[in-house]
Every structure is written in structure tokens, then in C-alpha cells.
MDTraj code that builds the backbone (N, CA, C; nanometers):
import mdtraj as md
import numpy as np

residues = "MET ILE ARG VAL LEU ILE ALA ASP ASP HIS ASN VAL PHE VAL GLU GLY ILE GLU SER LEU ILE SER GLY SER SER GLU SER ARG VAL VAL GLU ARG CYS TYR THR VAL GLN SER VAL MET GLU ARG LEU GLN GLN THR GLU ILE ASP VAL ILE LEU LEU ASP ILE SER PHE PRO GLN ILE GLU ASP GLY LEU GLY LEU CYS GLU TYR ILE THR ARG THR TYR PRO THR VAL LYS VAL ILE ALA LEU THR MET HIS ASP ASP ALA SER LEU ILE LYS ARG VAL VAL LYS LYS GLY ALA LYS GLY TYR LEU LEU LYS ASN THR THR LYS ASN GLU LEU LEU GLN ALA ILE VAL THR VAL TYR GLN GLU ARG GLN TYR PHE ASN GLU THR ILE THR HIS ILE LEU LEU ASN ASP GLY PRO LYS ALA ARG LYS THR MET ALA GLY VAL GLY ILE LYS PRO ASN LEU THR PRO ARG GLU SER GLU VAL LEU THR LEU ILE ALA GLN GLY LEU THR THR GLN GLN MET ALA THR GLN LEU PHE VAL SER ALA LYS ALA VAL GLU PHE HIS ARG SER SER LEU LEU MET LYS PHE GLY VAL PRO ASN THR ALA LEU LEU ILE LYS THR ALA MET GLU MET GLN TYR ILE ASP".split()
xyz = np.array([
    [0.2338, -4.4584, -2.0937],
    [0.2077, -4.6025, -2.0334],
    [0.2084, -4.5906, -1.9112],
    [0.1014, -4.6253, -1.8265],
    [0.0920, -4.6658, -1.6721],
    [0.1630, -4.7636, -1.6271],
    [0.2729, -4.7268, -1.5375],
    [0.3388, -4.8323, -1.4577],
    [0.2718, -4.8638, -1.3244],
    [0.2652, -5.0257, -1.3420],
    [0.1860, -5.0790, -1.2302],
    [0.2807, -5.1561, -1.1475],
    [0.2804, -5.1480, -1.0288],
    [0.3403, -5.2358, -0.9276],
    [0.2561, -5.3320, -0.8519],
    [0.2633, -5.4655, -0.8527],
    [0.1757, -5.5621, -0.7998],
    [0.1997, -5.5934, -0.6593],
    [0.1326, -5.5689, -0.5460],
    [0.1690, -5.6239, -0.4244],
    [0.0981, -5.7188, -0.3595],
    [0.1730, -5.8452, -0.3562],
    [0.0719, -5.9415, -0.3028],
    [0.1818, -6.0623, -0.2691],
    [0.1547, -6.1373, -0.1531],
    [0.2501, -6.2180, -0.0992],
    [0.1938, -6.3655, -0.1721],
    [0.1468, -6.3612, -0.2644],
    [0.1007, -6.5039, -0.3320],
    [0.1669, -6.5064, -0.4672],
    [0.2573, -6.5832, -0.4968],
    [0.3231, -6.5788, -0.6461],
    [0.2254, -6.6156, -0.7488],
    [0.1467, -6.7136, -0.7406],
    [0.0345, -6.7450, -0.8398],
    [-0.0442, -6.6337, -0.8769],
    [-0.0747, -6.5292, -0.7797],
    [-0.1786, -6.4726, -0.8134],
    [-0.1242, -6.3571, -0.8627],
    [0.0062, -6.3151, -0.8196],
    [0.0697, -6.2169, -0.8953],
    [0.0943, -6.2354, -1.0326],
    [0.1227, -6.3476, -1.0799],
    [0.1549, -6.3870, -1.2313],
    [0.0103, -6.3857, -1.2839],
    [-0.0884, -6.4264, -1.2262],
    [-0.2100, -6.3939, -1.2954],
    [-0.2721, -6.2576, -1.3423],
    [-0.2456, -6.1744, -1.2086],
    [-0.2894, -6.0353, -1.2435],
    [-0.1890, -5.9732, -1.3518],
    [-0.0712, -5.9976, -1.3540],
    [0.0122, -5.9705, -1.4698],
    [-0.0241, -6.0095, -1.5994],
    [-0.0714, -6.1358, -1.6038],
    [-0.1001, -6.1953, -1.7446],
    [-0.2411, -6.1058, -1.7904],
    [-0.3312, -6.0490, -1.6988],
    [-0.4481, -5.9699, -1.7244],
    [-0.3952, -5.8582, -1.7880],
    [-0.2992, -5.7854, -1.7264],
    [-0.2279, -5.6583, -1.7671],
    [-0.1558, -5.6720, -1.8777],
    [-0.0904, -5.7883, -1.9185],
    [0.0013, -5.7707, -2.0126],
    [-0.0251, -5.7276, -2.1671],
    [-0.1643, -5.7725, -2.2022],
    [-0.2153, -5.7338, -2.3178],
    [-0.2635, -5.5919, -2.3397],
    [-0.2447, -5.5206, -2.2508],
    [-0.3027, -5.3726, -2.2424],
    [-0.2124, -5.2764, -2.3035],
    [-0.2806, -5.1976, -2.3555],
    [-0.1771, -5.0862, -2.4597],
    [-0.1640, -4.9673, -2.3707],
    [-0.2469, -4.9646, -2.2636],
    [-0.2074, -4.8555, -2.1699],
    [-0.1415, -4.8647, -2.0571],
    [-0.1433, -4.9902, -1.9897],
    [-0.0729, -5.0290, -1.8669],
    [0.0301, -5.1493, -1.8896],
    [0.1290, -5.1428, -1.7892],
    [0.2378, -5.2454, -1.7950],
    [0.2774, -5.2644, -1.6519],
    [0.3337, -5.3919, -1.6317],
    [0.3618, -5.4108, -1.4869],
    [0.5135, -5.4112, -1.4752],
    [0.5488, -5.3233, -1.3995],
    [0.7203, -5.3031, -1.4089],
    [0.7768, -5.3660, -1.2728],
    [0.6889, -5.3772, -1.1657],
    [0.7539, -5.4395, -1.0318],
    [0.6477, -5.5386, -0.9869],
    [0.7048, -5.6314, -0.9293],
    [0.6121, -5.7351, -0.8519],
    [0.6850, -5.7505, -0.7025],
    [0.6048, -5.7184, -0.6203],
    [0.6425, -5.7209, -0.4640],
    [0.5808, -5.8286, -0.4035],
    [0.6645, -5.8862, -0.3193],
    [0.6007, -5.9979, -0.2130],
    [0.6004, -5.9843, -0.0660],
    [0.6716, -5.8648, -0.0430],
    [0.6848, -5.8476, 0.1217],
    [0.6585, -5.6806, 0.1153],
    [0.6193, -5.6357, 0.2311],
    [0.5993, -5.4912, 0.2489],
    [0.7315, -5.4188, 0.2345],
    [0.8479, -5.4504, 0.2566],
    [0.9644, -5.4105, 0.2492],
    [1.0063, -5.4087, 0.1173],
    [0.9767, -5.4970, 0.0346],
    [1.0257, -5.4745, -0.1118],
    [0.9348, -5.3793, -0.1760],
    [0.8153, -5.3542, -0.1390],
    [0.7474, -5.2335, -0.1815],
    [0.8059, -5.1067, -0.1503],
    [0.8432, -5.0899, -0.0141],
    [0.9188, -4.9792, -0.0102],
    [1.0491, -4.9293, -0.0567],
    [1.1156, -5.0595, -0.1077],
    [1.2485, -5.0256, -0.1766],
    [1.2316, -5.0052, -0.3032],
    [1.1256, -5.0664, -0.3740],
    [1.0733, -5.0415, -0.5192],
    [1.0360, -4.9059, -0.5328],
    [0.9601, -4.8559, -0.4662],
    [0.9119, -4.7180, -0.4819],
    [1.0320, -4.6069, -0.4751],
    [1.1326, -4.6452, -0.3899],
    [1.2495, -4.5576, -0.3875],
    [1.3299, -4.5843, -0.5092],
    [1.3034, -4.6797, -0.5921],
    [1.4339, -4.7153, -0.7111],
    [1.3562, -4.6999, -0.8485],
    [1.2126, -4.7230, -0.8421],
    [1.1528, -4.7112, -0.9561],
    [1.0210, -4.6217, -0.9686],
    [0.9897, -4.5614, -1.0800],
    [0.8876, -4.4774, -1.1107],
    [0.7413, -4.5568, -1.1096],
    [0.6597, -4.5407, -1.0178],
    [0.5584, -4.6157, -1.0369],
    [0.4221, -4.5302, -1.0257],
    [0.3129, -4.5427, -1.1060],
    [0.2014, -4.4985, -1.1121],
    [0.0699, -4.5114, -1.0277],
    [0.0706, -4.6689, -1.0271],
    [-0.0564, -4.7284, -0.9719],
    [-0.0097, -4.8588, -0.8945],
    [-0.0342, -4.8629, -0.7640],
    [0.0124, -5.0152, -0.7088],
    [-0.1504, -5.0730, -0.6913],
    [-0.1288, -5.1942, -0.7227],
    [-0.2404, -5.3059, -0.6835],
    [-0.1702, -5.3490, -0.5497],
    [-0.2674, -5.3242, -0.4397],
    [-0.2170, -5.3866, -0.3146],
    [-0.3120, -5.4841, -0.2440],
    [-0.2515, -5.5823, -0.2230],
    [-0.3575, -5.6762, -0.1405],
    [-0.3504, -5.6301, 0.0258],
    [-0.4649, -5.6053, 0.0786],
    [-0.4742, -5.5438, 0.1908],
    [-0.4163, -5.6426, 0.3038],
    [-0.4344, -5.7764, 0.2881],
    [-0.4010, -5.8673, 0.3525],
    [-0.2565, -5.8964, 0.3491],
    [-0.1498, -5.8077, 0.3571],
    [-0.0090, -5.8265, 0.3066],
    [0.0825, -5.7854, 0.4129],
    [0.1336, -5.8985, 0.4846],
    [0.0712, -6.0435, 0.4888],
    [-0.0605, -6.0213, 0.5873],
    [-0.0801, -5.9459, 0.7006],
    [-0.1944, -5.9206, 0.7745],
    [-0.2513, -5.7796, 0.7362],
    [-0.3819, -5.7847, 0.7566],
    [-0.4455, -5.6496, 0.7250],
    [-0.4107, -5.5350, 0.7908],
    [-0.3600, -5.5200, 0.9011],
    [-0.3119, -5.3998, 0.9563],
    [-0.1875, -5.3647, 0.8982],
    [-0.1015, -5.4670, 0.8460],
    [0.0224, -5.4235, 0.7695],
    [-0.0245, -5.3631, 0.6453],
    [-0.1129, -5.4277, 0.5564],
    [-0.1755, -5.3723, 0.4222],
    [-0.2067, -5.2147, 0.4429],
    [-0.2667, -5.1900, 0.5656],
    [-0.3562, -5.0853, 0.5739],
    [-0.2144, -4.9730, 0.6170],
    [-0.1410, -5.0180, 0.6975],
    [-0.0149, -4.9361, 0.7160],
    [0.0487, -4.8874, 0.5963],
    [0.0643, -4.9918, 0.5186],
    [0.1668, -4.9869, 0.4030],
    [0.0703, -4.8868, 0.2908],
    [-0.0459, -4.8964, 0.2991],
    [-0.1261, -4.8053, 0.1810],
    [-0.1280, -4.6631, 0.2525],
    [-0.1395, -4.6524, 0.3848],
    [-0.1292, -4.5140, 0.4399],
    [0.0199, -4.4526, 0.4240],
    [0.1420, -4.5154, 0.4396],
    [0.2702, -4.5068, 0.3994],
    [0.2680, -4.4431, 0.2469],
    [0.2361, -4.5087, 0.1686],
    [0.2422, -4.4962, 0.0093],
    [0.1798, -4.3695, 0.0008],
    [0.0514, -4.3445, 0.0313],
    [-0.0285, -4.2394, -0.0133],
    [0.0390, -4.1227, 0.0807],
    [0.0882, -4.1221, 0.1632],
    [0.1497, -4.0199, 0.2465],
    [0.3000, -3.9650, 0.1744],
    [0.3670, -4.0782, 0.1559],
    [0.5189, -4.0418, 0.1227],
    [0.5162, -4.0316, -0.0438],
    [0.4269, -4.0738, -0.1106],
    [0.4335, -4.0757, -0.2413],
    [0.2970, -4.0575, -0.2936],
    [0.2462, -3.9158, -0.2936],
    [0.1220, -3.8638, -0.3019],
    [0.0845, -3.8843, -0.4650],
    [0.1630, -3.9052, -0.5678],
    [0.1338, -3.9364, -0.6796],
    [0.1353, -4.0646, -0.7275],
    [0.1258, -4.1546, -0.6274],
    [0.1074, -4.2850, -0.6531],
    [-0.0188, -4.3368, -0.6166],
    [-0.0986, -4.3784, -0.6938],
    [-0.2335, -4.4188, -0.6800],
    [-0.2473, -4.5644, -0.6322],
    [-0.3211, -4.5912, -0.5228],
    [-0.3197, -4.7276, -0.4773],
    [-0.4826, -4.7816, -0.5096],
    [-0.4641, -4.9139, -0.5588],
    [-0.6098, -4.9740, -0.5744],
    [-0.5986, -5.1033, -0.4838],
    [-0.6977, -5.1151, -0.3804],
    [-0.6964, -5.2446, -0.2804],
    [-0.7468, -5.3396, -0.3757],
    [-0.6833, -5.4587, -0.3895],
    [-0.7206, -5.5651, -0.4685],
    [-0.7028, -5.7005, -0.3638],
    [-0.8490, -5.7531, -0.2998],
    [-0.8452, -5.8173, -0.2106],
    [-0.9713, -5.8862, -0.2155],
    [-0.9809, -6.0060, -0.1422],
    [-1.0767, -6.1005, -0.1380],
    [-1.1821, -6.0337, -0.0089],
    [-1.1865, -5.9447, 0.0732],
    [-1.2322, -5.9005, 0.1641],
    [-1.3484, -5.7909, 0.1336],
    [-1.4802, -5.8350, 0.1569],
    [-1.5827, -5.7420, 0.1030],
    [-1.6560, -5.7035, 0.2271],
    [-1.5828, -5.6811, 0.3208],
    [-1.6432, -5.6253, 0.4591],
    [-1.6537, -5.4491, 0.4281],
    [-1.7678, -5.4039, 0.4460],
    [-1.7955, -5.2600, 0.4374],
    [-1.7035, -5.1879, 0.5142],
    [-1.6922, -5.2298, 0.6508],
    [-1.5923, -5.1616, 0.7435],
    [-1.4521, -5.1439, 0.7195],
    [-1.3808, -5.2317, 0.6444],
    [-1.2542, -5.2543, 0.5881],
    [-1.2527, -5.1850, 0.4606],
    [-1.3466, -5.1663, 0.3775],
    [-1.3468, -5.0677, 0.2661],
    [-1.3440, -4.9368, 0.3084],
    [-1.3949, -4.8871, 0.4196],
    [-1.4307, -4.7426, 0.4718],
    [-1.2720, -4.7246, 0.5081],
    [-1.2087, -4.8143, 0.5769],
    [-1.0944, -4.8062, 0.6400],
    [-1.0014, -4.7819, 0.5198],
    [-1.0018, -4.8896, 0.4309],
    [-0.8718, -4.8419, 0.3160],
    [-0.8869, -4.6998, 0.2501],
    [-1.0128, -4.6749, 0.2446],
    [-1.0421, -4.5280, 0.1690],
    [-0.9651, -4.4325, 0.2331],
    [-0.9998, -4.4333, 0.3847],
    [-0.9285, -4.3386, 0.4822],
    [-0.7893, -4.3293, 0.4648],
    [-0.7460, -4.4536, 0.4473],
    [-0.5729, -4.4405, 0.4200],
    [-0.5330, -4.3916, 0.3135],
    [-0.6327, -4.3653, 0.2142],
    [-0.5829, -4.2895, 0.1088],
    [-0.5833, -4.3707, -0.0261],
    [-0.6382, -4.5090, -0.0174],
    [-0.6692, -4.5882, -0.1484],
    [-0.7701, -4.4986, -0.2374],
    [-0.7415, -4.5083, -0.3823],
    [-0.8297, -4.4545, -0.4572],
    [-0.9313, -4.5663, -0.5311],
    [-0.9156, -4.6744, -0.5078],
    [-1.0017, -4.7911, -0.5598],
    [-1.0082, -4.9010, -0.4855],
    [-1.1131, -4.9803, -0.4934],
    [-1.1053, -5.0980, -0.3945],
    [-1.1737, -5.2186, -0.4840],
    [-1.1032, -5.3246, -0.5391],
    [-1.1367, -5.4446, -0.6293],
    [-1.1449, -5.5667, -0.5445],
    [-1.2203, -5.6624, -0.5612],
    [-1.2327, -5.8034, -0.5349],
    [-1.1466, -5.8741, -0.6174],
    [-1.0941, -5.9816, -0.5628],
    [-1.0025, -6.0656, -0.6468],
    [-1.0674, -6.1507, -0.7522],
    [-1.2184, -6.1614, -0.7622],
    [-1.2582, -6.1940, -0.8572],
    [-1.3006, -6.1087, -0.9736],
    [-1.2452, -6.0015, -0.9633],
    [-1.2537, -5.9045, -1.0829],
    [-1.2243, -5.9568, -1.2372],
    [-1.2925, -5.8904, -1.3084],
    [-1.2727, -5.9314, -1.4580],
    [-1.1418, -5.8435, -1.5148],
    [-1.0936, -5.8862, -1.6144],
    [-0.9855, -5.8063, -1.6926],
    [-1.0359, -5.7052, -1.7185],
    [-1.1528, -5.6531, -1.7824],
    [-1.1872, -5.5459, -1.8376],
    [-1.2017, -5.4260, -1.6834],
    [-1.2517, -5.4979, -1.6229],
    [-1.2653, -5.4031, -1.4816],
    [-1.1213, -5.3747, -1.4315],
    [-1.0519, -5.4522, -1.4266],
    [-0.9238, -5.4252, -1.3696],
    [-0.8399, -5.3156, -1.4472],
    [-0.8618, -5.3236, -1.5653],
    [-0.7795, -5.2397, -1.6560],
    [-0.8385, -5.1044, -1.6585],
    [-0.9972, -5.0928, -1.6271],
    [-1.0516, -4.9801, -1.6305],
    [-1.0070, -4.8923, -1.4833],
    [-1.0050, -4.9862, -1.3899],
    [-0.9800, -4.9438, -1.2682],
    [-0.8518, -4.8691, -1.2448],
    [-0.7431, -4.9263, -1.3159],
    [-0.5896, -4.8606, -1.3402],
    [-0.6321, -4.7301, -1.3989],
    [-0.6749, -4.7291, -1.5190],
    [-0.6750, -4.6206, -1.5964],
    [-0.7668, -4.4899, -1.5123],
    [-0.8582, -4.5442, -1.4503],
    [-0.9560, -4.4515, -1.3606],
    [-0.8906, -4.3617, -1.2535],
    [-0.8196, -4.4287, -1.1795],
    [-0.7415, -4.3882, -1.0751],
    [-0.6309, -4.3082, -1.1294],
    [-0.5534, -4.3753, -1.2336],
    [-0.4351, -4.2836, -1.2727],
    [-0.4819, -4.1243, -1.3308],
    [-0.6257, -4.1228, -1.3630],
    [-0.6812, -4.0047, -1.4281],
    [-0.7203, -3.9071, -1.2902],
    [-0.6608, -3.9359, -1.1857],
    [-0.7210, -3.8688, -1.0699],
    [-0.8398, -3.9008, -1.0226],
    [-0.9161, -4.0103, -1.0694],
    [-1.0607, -4.0269, -1.0154],
    [-1.0406, -4.1415, -0.9374],
    [-1.1655, -4.1705, -0.8700],
    [-1.1728, -4.2983, -0.7935],
    [-1.2588, -4.4218, -0.8547],
    [-1.2324, -4.5341, -0.8210],
    [-1.2659, -4.6388, -0.8682],
    [-1.3522, -4.7382, -0.7592],
    [-1.4752, -4.7419, -0.7473],
    [-1.5565, -4.8195, -0.6794],
    [-1.6650, -4.8686, -0.7660],
    [-1.6632, -5.0208, -0.8015],
    [-1.7771, -5.0809, -0.8907],
    [-1.8901, -5.0864, -0.8096],
    [-1.9972, -5.1312, -0.8901],
    [-2.1325, -5.1563, -0.8305],
    [-2.1360, -5.2478, -0.6980],
    [-2.0636, -5.3505, -0.7170],
    [-2.0472, -5.4305, -0.6090],
    [-2.0330, -5.3725, -0.4707],
    [-1.9224, -5.2965, -0.4927],
    [-1.8534, -5.2538, -0.3678],
    [-1.9320, -5.1280, -0.3116],
    [-2.0105, -5.0651, -0.4196],
    [-2.0987, -4.9463, -0.4013],
    [-2.2318, -4.9961, -0.3162],
    [-2.2472, -5.1101, -0.3605],
    [-2.3686, -5.1630, -0.3149],
    [-2.3540, -5.2090, -0.1611],
    [-2.2469, -5.2853, -0.1295],
    [-2.2103, -5.3475, -0.0046],
    [-2.2017, -5.2048, 0.0900],
    [-2.1338, -5.0857, 0.0594],
    [-2.1495, -4.9792, 0.1276],
    [-2.2619, -4.9036, 0.1570],
    [-2.3457, -4.9138, 0.0547],
    [-2.4971, -4.8701, 0.0509],
    [-2.5807, -4.9296, 0.1533],
    [-2.5425, -5.0779, 0.1738],
    [-2.6384, -5.1456, 0.2750],
    [-2.5780, -5.1563, 0.3985],
    [-2.4600, -5.0932, 0.4152],
    [-2.4001, -5.0940, 0.5655],
    [-2.4697, -4.9953, 0.6730],
    [-2.5987, -5.0438, 0.6639],
    [-2.6821, -4.9727, 0.8078],
    [-2.7355, -4.8282, 0.7351],
    [-2.8110, -4.7812, 0.8328],
    [-2.8917, -4.6467, 0.7985],
    [-2.8238, -4.5194, 0.7977],
    [-2.6577, -4.5336, 0.8361],
    [-2.6001, -4.4116, 0.8077],
    [-2.5152, -4.4314, 0.6736],
    [-2.5197, -4.5209, 0.6076],
    [-2.4355, -4.5330, 0.4754],
    [-2.3975, -4.4216, 0.3892],
    [-2.5188, -4.3678, 0.3510],
    [-2.5090, -4.2623, 0.2859],
    [-2.4089, -4.1390, 0.3331],
    [-2.4414, -4.1011, 0.4414],
    [-2.3459, -4.0004, 0.5133],
    [-2.1870, -4.0667, 0.5231],
    [-2.2053, -4.1900, 0.5660],
    [-2.0673, -4.2366, 0.5859],
    [-1.9781, -4.2400, 0.4520],
    [-2.0594, -4.2698, 0.3467],
    [-1.9800, -4.2756, 0.2089],
    [-1.9437, -4.1385, 0.1927],
    [-2.0299, -4.0364, 0.2098],
    [-1.9660, -3.9134, 0.1491],
    [-1.8724, -3.8723, 0.2486],
    [-1.8700, -3.9102, 0.3639],
    [-1.7610, -3.8545, 0.4679],
    [-1.6079, -3.9075, 0.4463],
    [-1.6091, -4.0304, 0.3791],
    [-1.4855, -4.0903, 0.3202],
    [-1.4562, -4.0646, 0.2061],
    [-1.5651, -3.9798, 0.1271],
    [-1.5168, -3.9497, -0.0071],
    [-1.5180, -4.0436, -0.1372],
    [-1.6297, -4.1492, -0.1164],
    [-1.6406, -4.2312, -0.1952],
    [-1.7487, -4.1898, -0.3074],
    [-1.7157, -4.1788, -0.4256],
    [-1.8178, -4.1254, -0.5328],
    [-1.8605, -4.2359, -0.5944],
    [-2.0050, -4.2502, -0.6175],
    [-2.0455, -4.3508, -0.7180],
    [-2.0016, -4.3456, -0.8601],
    [-1.9724, -4.4520, -0.9154],
    [-1.9338, -4.4529, -1.0693],
    [-2.0597, -4.4401, -1.1587],
    [-2.0772, -4.3308, -1.2335],
    [-2.1786, -4.3164, -1.3126],
    [-2.1553, -4.3276, -1.4550],
    [-2.2842, -4.4188, -1.5362],
    [-2.2765, -4.4118, -1.6663],
    [-2.2842, -4.3013, -1.7514],
    [-2.2474, -4.2639, -1.8519],
    [-2.2888, -4.1418, -1.9304],
    [-2.4065, -4.1163, -1.9088],
    [-2.5327, -4.2063, -1.9439],
    [-2.6565, -4.1883, -1.9418],
    [-2.7145, -4.1502, -1.8159],
    [-2.6570, -4.2104, -1.6895],
    [-2.6871, -4.1623, -1.5916],
    [-2.6595, -4.0212, -1.5313],
    [-2.5346, -3.9599, -1.5878],
    [-2.5046, -3.8671, -1.5677],
    [-2.5787, -3.7549, -1.6449],
    [-2.6373, -3.7915, -1.7652],
    [-2.7195, -3.6928, -1.8242],
    [-2.8691, -3.7010, -1.7582],
    [-2.9143, -3.7975, -1.7218],
    [-3.0251, -3.7974, -1.6307],
    [-3.0336, -3.6991, -1.4945],
    [-2.9064, -3.7390, -1.4465],
    [-2.8834, -3.6478, -1.3277],
    [-2.8897, -3.4900, -1.3150],
    [-2.8407, -3.4589, -1.4340],
    [-2.8176, -3.3218, -1.4894],
    [-2.9688, -3.2559, -1.5289],
    [-3.0373, -3.3497, -1.5858],
    [-3.1800, -3.3169, -1.6273],
    [-3.2580, -3.3102, -1.5104],
    [-3.2392, -3.4207, -1.4081],
    [-3.3196, -3.4172, -1.2845],
    [-3.3003, -3.2730, -1.2012],
    [-3.1783, -3.2142, -1.1973],
    [-3.1407, -3.0993, -1.1167],
    [-3.2044, -2.9659, -1.1982],
    [-3.2265, -3.0103, -1.3151],
    [-3.2860, -2.8896, -1.4006],
    [-3.4400, -2.8766, -1.3655],
    [-3.4928, -2.9971, -1.3148],
    [-3.6240, -2.9947, -1.2740],
    [-3.7167, -3.0448, -1.3884],
    [-3.6549, -3.0986, -1.4959],
    [-3.7477, -3.1580, -1.6024],
    [-3.8338, -3.2695, -1.5454],
    [-3.9428, -3.2940, -1.5903],
    [-4.0178, -3.4261, -1.5635],
    [-3.9899, -3.5450, -1.6363],
    [-4.0226, -3.6484, -1.6058],
    [-3.9926, -3.7871, -1.6607],
    [-3.9721, -3.7805, -1.8182],
    [-4.1102, -3.7586, -1.8384],
    [-4.1560, -3.7007, -1.9982],
    [-4.0508, -3.6496, -2.0861],
    [-4.0223, -3.5399, -2.0245],
    [-3.9355, -3.4013, -2.0808],
    [-3.7918, -3.4527, -2.0885],
    [-3.7609, -3.5547, -1.9891],
    [-3.6341, -3.6099, -2.0051],
    [-3.6286, -3.6963, -2.1228],
    [-3.7406, -3.8083, -2.1143],
    [-3.7475, -3.8851, -2.2344],
    [-3.7258, -3.8481, -2.3622],
    [-3.8219, -3.7302, -2.3671],
    [-3.8216, -3.6720, -2.4870],
    [-3.6827, -3.6110, -2.5711],
    [-3.6036, -3.5480, -2.4729],
    [-3.4698, -3.4909, -2.4931],
    [-3.3836, -3.5935, -2.5248],
    [-3.3829, -3.7145, -2.4521],
    [-3.2901, -3.8072, -2.4571],
    [-3.3180, -3.9171, -2.5643],
    [-3.4600, -3.9130, -2.6069],
    [-3.4877, -4.0035, -2.7107],
    [-3.4907, -4.1286, -2.6796],
    [-3.5388, -4.1670, -2.5745],
    [-3.5723, -4.2745, -2.4854],
    [-3.6987, -4.2914, -2.4205],
    [-3.7349, -4.3921, -2.3703],
    [-3.8664, -4.4097, -2.3088],
    [-3.8783, -4.3605, -2.1767],
    [-4.0113, -4.3208, -2.1205],
    [-4.0348, -4.2921, -2.0032],
    [-3.9958, -4.3893, -1.8972],
    [-3.9933, -4.5066, -1.9507],
    [-3.9655, -4.6342, -1.8506],
    [-3.8089, -4.6155, -1.8252],
    [-3.7287, -4.6047, -1.9492],
    [-3.5898, -4.6130, -1.9427],
    [-3.5327, -4.5154, -1.8354],
    [-3.6028, -4.3783, -1.8430],
    [-3.5733, -4.2663, -1.7404],
    [-3.5809, -4.3077, -1.6232],
    [-3.7044, -4.3684, -1.5774],
    [-3.7394, -4.3903, -1.4375],
    [-3.6173, -4.5191, -1.4116],
    [-3.6008, -4.6239, -1.4911],
    [-3.4568, -4.7024, -1.4465],
    [-3.3585, -4.6451, -1.4171],
    [-3.3137, -4.5580, -1.5028],
    [-3.1879, -4.4653, -1.4543],
    [-3.2043, -4.3531, -1.3258],
    [-3.3220, -4.3293, -1.3011],
    [-3.3601, -4.2529, -1.1670],
    [-3.3357, -4.3469, -1.0458],
    [-3.3929, -4.4441, -1.0574],
    [-3.3766, -4.5556, -0.9604],
    [-3.2482, -4.6116, -0.9500],
    [-3.1576, -4.6055, -1.0608],
    [-3.0328, -4.6604, -1.0564],
    [-2.9686, -4.5433, -0.9564],
    [-2.9882, -4.4059, -0.9999],
    [-2.9237, -4.3086, -0.9141],
    [-2.9654, -4.2877, -0.7847],
    [-3.0622, -4.3290, -0.7367],
    [-3.1059, -4.3372, -0.6036],
    [-3.0346, -4.4314, -0.5231],
    [-3.0228, -4.5488, -0.6083],
    [-2.9509, -4.6734, -0.5333],
    [-2.7757, -4.6234, -0.5052],
    [-2.7363, -4.5829, -0.6135],
    [-2.5946, -4.5464, -0.6066],
    [-2.5630, -4.4374, -0.5109],
    [-2.6539, -4.3393, -0.5110],
    [-2.6355, -4.2373, -0.4191],
    [-2.6690, -4.2715, -0.2687],
    [-2.7635, -4.3740, -0.2498],
    [-2.7974, -4.4333, -0.1155],
    [-2.9122, -4.3486, -0.0535],
    [-2.9855, -4.2596, -0.1406],
    [-3.0876, -4.1675, -0.1000],
    [-3.2266, -4.2047, -0.1567],
    [-3.3271, -4.1896, -0.0524],
    [-3.4772, -4.2313, -0.0668],
    [-3.5561, -4.1506, -0.1901],
    [-3.4783, -4.0443, -0.2079],
    [-3.5869, -3.9465, -0.2871],
    [-3.4998, -3.8654, -0.4006],
    [-3.5715, -3.7939, -0.4656],
    [-3.5060, -3.7229, -0.5741],
    [-3.4361, -3.5817, -0.5211],
    [-3.5318, -3.5036, -0.3954],
    [-3.4484, -3.4007, -0.3353],
    [-3.3280, -3.4373, -0.2552],
    [-3.3165, -3.5538, -0.2142],
    [-3.1701, -3.5955, -0.1538],
    [-3.0942, -3.6226, -0.2392],
    [-3.1297, -3.6832, -0.3601],
    [-3.0252, -3.7164, -0.4869],
    [-2.9961, -3.5922, -0.5228],
    [-3.0394, -3.4759, -0.5107],
    [-3.0007, -3.3603, -0.5922],
    [-2.8968, -3.2849, -0.4827],
    [-2.9487, -3.2824, -0.3613],
    [-2.8599, -3.2358, -0.2693],
    [-2.7244, -3.3410, -0.2289],
    [-2.7225, -3.4637, -0.2354],
    [-2.6102, -3.5381, -0.2296],
    [-2.5162, -3.5164, -0.3567],
    [-2.5714, -3.5070, -0.4507],
    [-2.4987, -3.4817, -0.5944],
    [-2.4232, -3.3649, -0.5779],
    [-2.4907, -3.2533, -0.5453],
    [-2.4270, -3.1156, -0.5330],
    [-2.3199, -3.1241, -0.4449],
    [-2.3385, -3.1875, -0.2888],
    [-2.2268, -3.1950, -0.2198],
    [-2.0843, -3.2561, -0.2606],
    [-2.1354, -3.3898, -0.3650],
    [-2.0353, -3.4460, -0.4216],
    [-1.9741, -3.3958, -0.5390],
    [-2.0433, -3.2651, -0.5950],
    [-1.9638, -3.2124, -0.6982],
    [-2.0274, -3.2523, -0.8236],
    [-2.1100, -3.3472, -0.8340],
    [-2.1437, -3.3978, -0.9617],
    [-2.2161, -3.3035, -1.0498],
    [-2.3066, -3.2127, -0.9808],
    [-2.3695, -3.1002, -1.0522],
    [-2.3508, -2.9883, -0.9624],
    [-2.3295, -2.8551, -1.0761],
    [-2.3487, -2.7268, -0.9744],
    [-2.4775, -2.6664, -0.8954],
])
top = md.Topology()
chain = top.add_chain()
for i, resn in enumerate(residues, 1):
    res = top.add_residue(resn, chain, resSeq=i)
    for name in ("N", "CA", "C"):
        top.add_atom(name, md.element.get_by_symbol(name[0]), res)
traj = md.Trajectory(xyz[None], top)
């Protein structure tokens, strides 16, 4: 069972998030904290796996500082930023402070539970909305994303298409091997270009190799 701590200074929101997690067979809320000090105290007293942290806690700089403290002092604890801020520069700062995931407060139950499991399994979680924000943050977005270690979340089919692209297969060859239409393959290719923030297949393969998606 994944032990979750919710850190937010709004009691109603904490209760709402806890209700979303309550029915999960994989995760459970073991602590609720409304101040920075209480988070630090609970970490000393309770085994925690994942923290859902409001970056504005109570101010952005406090939240960022707490995030950095947690990831440095308790390296096994995974932090997911759960906030209303969708600013690309803030997302990058949060990742540099050690957060493994970033969610907006309008997230769905399924997405929240998926994010918790994903970071617990030593992977990052950034949904399409967050990835899109970063990819559209100026001409250096691709380089910046790679620099801060943000990896796109790929669907199983996108991973298959990426592997086949790296092997040099044509669209029709991929379609035949995957038992799908050529149009479907092109759709997944376009999605991969968007998620990696690159304009062509050559850069897609190069970036995917740099991020260790392919050998």
C-alpha cells in the first residue's frame, strides 16, 4: 500500500483529495498537513511514500523550499506538485527542486491515482496538459525539458511506433506489423513529435535516445 501525505493549507481541498484516494486499493492517505512545519514533523514520525504538495504552501517560495528539503532529506519520498499554477517557468522550477510529478488541481481521480503509482514506481508523471505547456514555452522548450529531466508519458502504442521508427521502418511497414492503418501510424508519429517537442523524425530519434526511450 502506497502511503500518501497531503500537504495543503486548505482543509476543504485536503478532504476532497482524500475522498478521491479513499477508494483506491493501492494508495491510502496516512497524514494531512496544513503547515510547512507539520510536514517536517510528520516526516520524522511517519513512513511516507508520496507527498501531494501544494506549491503555494503558504507562499510559492515556501512550497519550493519545502519540496527541495523533502527530496534532499528524504530521497525515498516522492513529491507530486498539486497546484492551480500552470506557468511553465514554475513547473521547471518545481522539477529542479526534485518533484517527480506535476498536477493541476482540476485533475481527475483516475489521473491522480495514476500519478501516485507512477512516481512510487520511480518514474515521472507529467500529463499531456503539462507537457503541452512546456513544449509551447518558447523555441528552446525541447532543450529545456531535456535539461530538467522531464520525460513525456507515452502510450504503449506510441512506444511501439517509436521503436519501429528507430528501426527505420516505413509507415506502411509499421502499419502492417502493428495491424493498424497507415493513417493511425501517422497519427502516433505526429503525437510523438509533439510530446518530444521536435520538428522531424531525425530529431525525434536523437531526443528519444538522449532520454533513453530507445537504445
